[in-house]
OpenMM code with the backbone's topology and positions (N, CA, C; nanometers):
from openmm import Vec3, app, unit

residues = "MET ALA LYS ASN GLN LYS ALA ARG ALA LYS THR GLU GLN ALA LYS GLY LYS ALA GLU GLU ALA ALA GLY ARG ALA VAL GLY ASN GLU ARG LEU THR ALA LYS GLY LYS ALA ASP GLN VAL LYS GLY ASP THR ARG GLN ALA LYS GLU LYS MET LYS GLU ILE PHE LYS HIS".split()
positions = [
    Vec3(-3.8969, 0.4578, -2.3158),
    Vec3(-4.0149, 0.4670, -2.3982),
    Vec3(-4.1288, 0.5328, -2.3228),
    Vec3(-4.1356, 0.5130, -2.1945),
    Vec3(-4.2458, 0.5698, -2.1169),
    Vec3(-4.2433, 0.7223, -2.1215),
    Vec3(-4.1253, 0.7809, -2.1150),
    Vec3(-4.1158, 0.9270, -2.1207),
    Vec3(-4.1616, 0.9777, -2.2561),
    Vec3(-4.1290, 0.9033, -2.3602),
    Vec3(-4.1719, 0.9401, -2.4948),
    Vec3(-4.3245, 0.9385, -2.5038),
    Vec3(-4.3871, 0.8385, -2.4472),
    Vec3(-4.5331, 0.8266, -2.4502),
    Vec3(-4.5987, 0.9353, -2.3666),
    Vec3(-4.5380, 0.9686, -2.2539),
    Vec3(-4.5914, 1.0751, -2.1694),
    Vec3(-4.5855, 1.2088, -2.2423),
    Vec3(-4.4748, 1.2332, -2.3085),
    Vec3(-4.4597, 1.3572, -2.3839),
    Vec3(-4.5597, 1.3626, -2.4984),
    Vec3(-4.5794, 1.2504, -2.5616),
    Vec3(-4.6765, 1.2432, -2.6716),
    Vec3(-4.8181, 1.2710, -2.6216),
    Vec3(-4.8508, 1.2200, -2.5038),
    Vec3(-4.9823, 1.2435, -2.4454),
    Vec3(-5.0023, 1.3924, -2.4173),
    Vec3(-4.9022, 1.4555, -2.3584),
    Vec3(-4.9115, 1.5988, -2.3283),
    Vec3(-4.9244, 1.6799, -2.4571),
    Vec3(-4.8513, 1.6402, -2.5603),
    Vec3(-4.8576, 1.7100, -2.6879),
    Vec3(-4.9973, 1.6987, -2.7490),
    Vec3(-5.0543, 1.5788, -2.7441),
    Vec3(-5.1902, 1.5592, -2.7976),
    Vec3(-5.2923, 1.6425, -2.7203),
    Vec3(-5.2756, 1.6480, -2.5901),
    Vec3(-5.3682, 1.7267, -2.5090),
    Vec3(-5.3585, 1.8745, -2.5436),
    Vec3(-5.2374, 1.9256, -2.5556),
    Vec3(-5.2181, 2.0673, -2.5874),
    Vec3(-5.2694, 2.0997, -2.7274),
    Vec3(-5.2405, 2.0121, -2.8217),
    Vec3(-5.2873, 2.0313, -2.9586),
    Vec3(-5.4397, 2.0321, -2.9625),
    Vec3(-5.4998, 1.9412, -2.8882),
    Vec3(-5.6451, 1.9337, -2.8831),
    Vec3(-5.7077, 2.0597, -2.8252),
    Vec3(-5.6473, 2.1115, -2.7191),
    Vec3(-5.6996, 2.2349, -2.6585),
    Vec3(-5.6906, 2.3511, -2.7561),
    Vec3(-5.5793, 2.3583, -2.8285),
    Vec3(-5.5612, 2.4666, -2.9254),
    Vec3(-5.6621, 2.4553, -3.0394),
    Vec3(-5.6815, 2.3339, -3.0903),
    Vec3(-5.7777, 2.3131, -3.1982),
    Vec3(-5.9193, 2.3455, -3.1527),
    Vec3(-5.9522, 2.3019, -3.0320),
    Vec3(-6.0863, 2.3286, -2.9801),
    Vec3(-6.1095, 2.4792, -2.9670),
    Vec3(-6.0114, 2.5497, -2.9135),
    Vec3(-6.0242, 2.6945, -2.8974),
    Vec3(-6.0351, 2.7648, -3.0325),
    Vec3(-5.9549, 2.7206, -3.1282),
    Vec3(-5.9610, 2.7804, -3.2623),
    Vec3(-6.0956, 2.7522, -3.3273),
    Vec3(-6.1452, 2.6324, -3.3117),
    Vec3(-6.2751, 2.5960, -3.3682),
    Vec3(-6.3876, 2.6789, -3.3095),
    Vec3(-6.3822, 2.7007, -3.1806),
    Vec3(-6.4849, 2.7836, -3.1163),
    Vec3(-6.4748, 2.9288, -3.1607),
    Vec3(-6.3515, 2.9762, -3.1786),
    Vec3(-6.3306, 3.1162, -3.2161),
    Vec3(-6.3889, 3.1465, -3.3547),
    Vec3(-6.3755, 3.0514, -3.4454),
    Vec3(-6.4235, 3.0757, -3.5816),
    Vec3(-6.5593, 3.0110, -3.6086),
    Vec3(-6.6117, 2.9388, -3.5096),
    Vec3(-6.7425, 2.8754, -3.5254),
    Vec3(-6.7387, 2.7477, -3.6078),
    Vec3(-6.6264, 2.6800, -3.6102),
    Vec3(-6.6104, 2.5570, -3.6865),
    Vec3(-6.6313, 2.4373, -3.5937),
    Vec3(-6.7469, 2.3735, -3.6044),
    Vec3(-6.7806, 2.2621, -3.5157),
    Vec3(-6.6912, 2.1409, -3.5386),
    Vec3(-6.6506, 2.1188, -3.6626),
    Vec3(-6.5654, 2.0033, -3.6937),
    Vec3(-6.4290, 2.0171, -3.6257),
    Vec3(-6.3721, 2.1364, -3.6302),
    Vec3(-6.2427, 2.1608, -3.5665),
    Vec3(-6.2546, 2.1501, -3.4144),
    Vec3(-6.3648, 2.1993, -3.3613),
    Vec3(-6.3884, 2.1887, -3.2167),
    Vec3(-6.3967, 2.0423, -3.1749),
    Vec3(-6.4694, 1.9624, -3.2521),
    Vec3(-6.4840, 1.8197, -3.2213),
    Vec3(-6.3502, 1.7470, -3.2338),
    Vec3(-6.2727, 1.7814, -3.3361),
    Vec3(-6.1414, 1.7178, -3.3541),
    Vec3(-6.0504, 1.7521, -3.2368),
    Vec3(-6.0589, 1.8751, -3.1890),
    Vec3(-5.9792, 1.9152, -3.0736),
    Vec3(-6.0156, 1.8370, -2.9492),
    Vec3(-6.1444, 1.8192, -2.9278),
    Vec3(-6.1896, 1.7405, -2.8120),
    Vec3(-6.1427, 1.5961, -2.8242),
    Vec3(-6.1500, 1.5416, -2.9451),
    Vec3(-6.1065, 1.4031, -2.9675),
    Vec3(-5.9574, 1.3878, -2.9391),
    Vec3(-5.8776, 1.4847, -2.9823),
    Vec3(-5.7337, 1.4788, -2.9557),
    Vec3(-5.7053, 1.4861, -2.8059),
    Vec3(-5.7824, 1.5651, -2.7344),
    Vec3(-5.7647, 1.5743, -2.5894),
    Vec3(-5.7954, 1.4401, -2.5233),
    Vec3(-5.9019, 1.3767, -2.5658),
    Vec3(-5.9393, 1.2464, -2.5096),
    Vec3(-5.8322, 1.1430, -2.5417),
    Vec3(-5.7805, 1.1482, -2.6614),
    Vec3(-5.6744, 1.0568, -2.7019),
    Vec3(-5.5518, 1.0753, -2.6121),
    Vec3(-5.5162, 1.1993, -2.5854),
    Vec3(-5.4035, 1.2279, -2.4971),
    Vec3(-5.4305, 1.1843, -2.3541),
    Vec3(-5.5532, 1.2068, -2.3068),
    Vec3(-5.5910, 1.1648, -2.1720),
    Vec3(-5.5814, 1.0128, -2.1581),
    Vec3(-5.6266, 0.9427, -2.2605),
    Vec3(-5.6226, 0.7964, -2.2589),
    Vec3(-5.4796, 0.7454, -2.2564),
    Vec3(-5.3963, 0.8057, -2.3382),
    Vec3(-5.2556, 0.7650, -2.3419),
    Vec3(-5.1889, 0.7909, -2.2060),
    Vec3(-5.2208, 0.9043, -2.1452),
    Vec3(-5.1642, 0.9384, -2.0155),
    Vec3(-5.2108, 0.8397, -1.9084),
    Vec3(-5.3376, 0.8037, -1.9109),
    Vec3(-5.3907, 0.7076, -1.8136),
    Vec3(-5.3238, 0.5715, -1.8303),
    Vec3(-5.3010, 0.5313, -1.9549),
    Vec3(-5.2353, 0.4035, -1.9817),
    Vec3(-5.0943, 0.4030, -1.9229),
    Vec3(-5.0223, 0.5121, -1.9401),
    Vec3(-4.8867, 0.5201, -1.8870),
    Vec3(-4.8867, 0.5193, -1.7338),
    Vec3(-4.9844, 0.5840, -1.6735),
    Vec3(-4.9937, 0.5830, -1.5272),
    Vec3(-5.0214, 0.4428, -1.4756),
    Vec3(-5.1068, 0.3696, -1.5470),
    Vec3(-5.1371, 0.2319, -1.5060),
    Vec3(-5.0131, 0.1443, -1.5171),
    Vec3(-4.9345, 0.1652, -1.6201),
    Vec3(-4.8105, 0.0892, -1.6352),
    Vec3(-4.7188, 0.1132, -1.5157),
    Vec3(-4.7099, 0.2397, -1.4721),
    Vec3(-4.6242, 0.2731, -1.3590),
    Vec3(-4.6744, 0.2089, -1.2303),
    Vec3(-4.8055, 0.2077, -1.2120),
    Vec3(-4.8635, 0.1500, -1.0909),
    Vec3(-4.8293, 0.0005, -1.0821),
    Vec3(-4.8465, -0.0711, -1.1923),
    Vec3(-4.8226, -0.2151, -1.1893),
    Vec3(-4.6754, -0.2513, -1.1991),
    Vec3(-4.5942, -0.1554, -1.2331),
    Vec3(-4.4513, -0.1784, -1.2427),
    Vec3(-4.3898, -0.1925, -1.1035),
    Vec3(-4.4455, -0.1221, -1.0072),
    Vec3(-4.3884, -0.1206, -0.8717),
    Vec3(-4.4484, -0.2240, -0.7861),
] * unit.nanometer
topology = app.Topology()
chain = topology.addChain("A")
for resn in residues:
    res = topology.addResidue(resn, chain)
    for name in ("N", "CA", "C"):
        topology.addAtom(name, app.Element.getBySymbol(name[0]), res)
């Protein structure tokens, strides 16, 4: 399950970066904000998985 969560975190981060870039390109502030939010969501998920690994050992 941990690998699945890690992959999901990376996917959210990549999706967020793409949305943010697209939002900036067309001047859509809502899309830019959604992209940033997705990146933060992915970062949070990644940090959670890293903490699990630290306490696992």
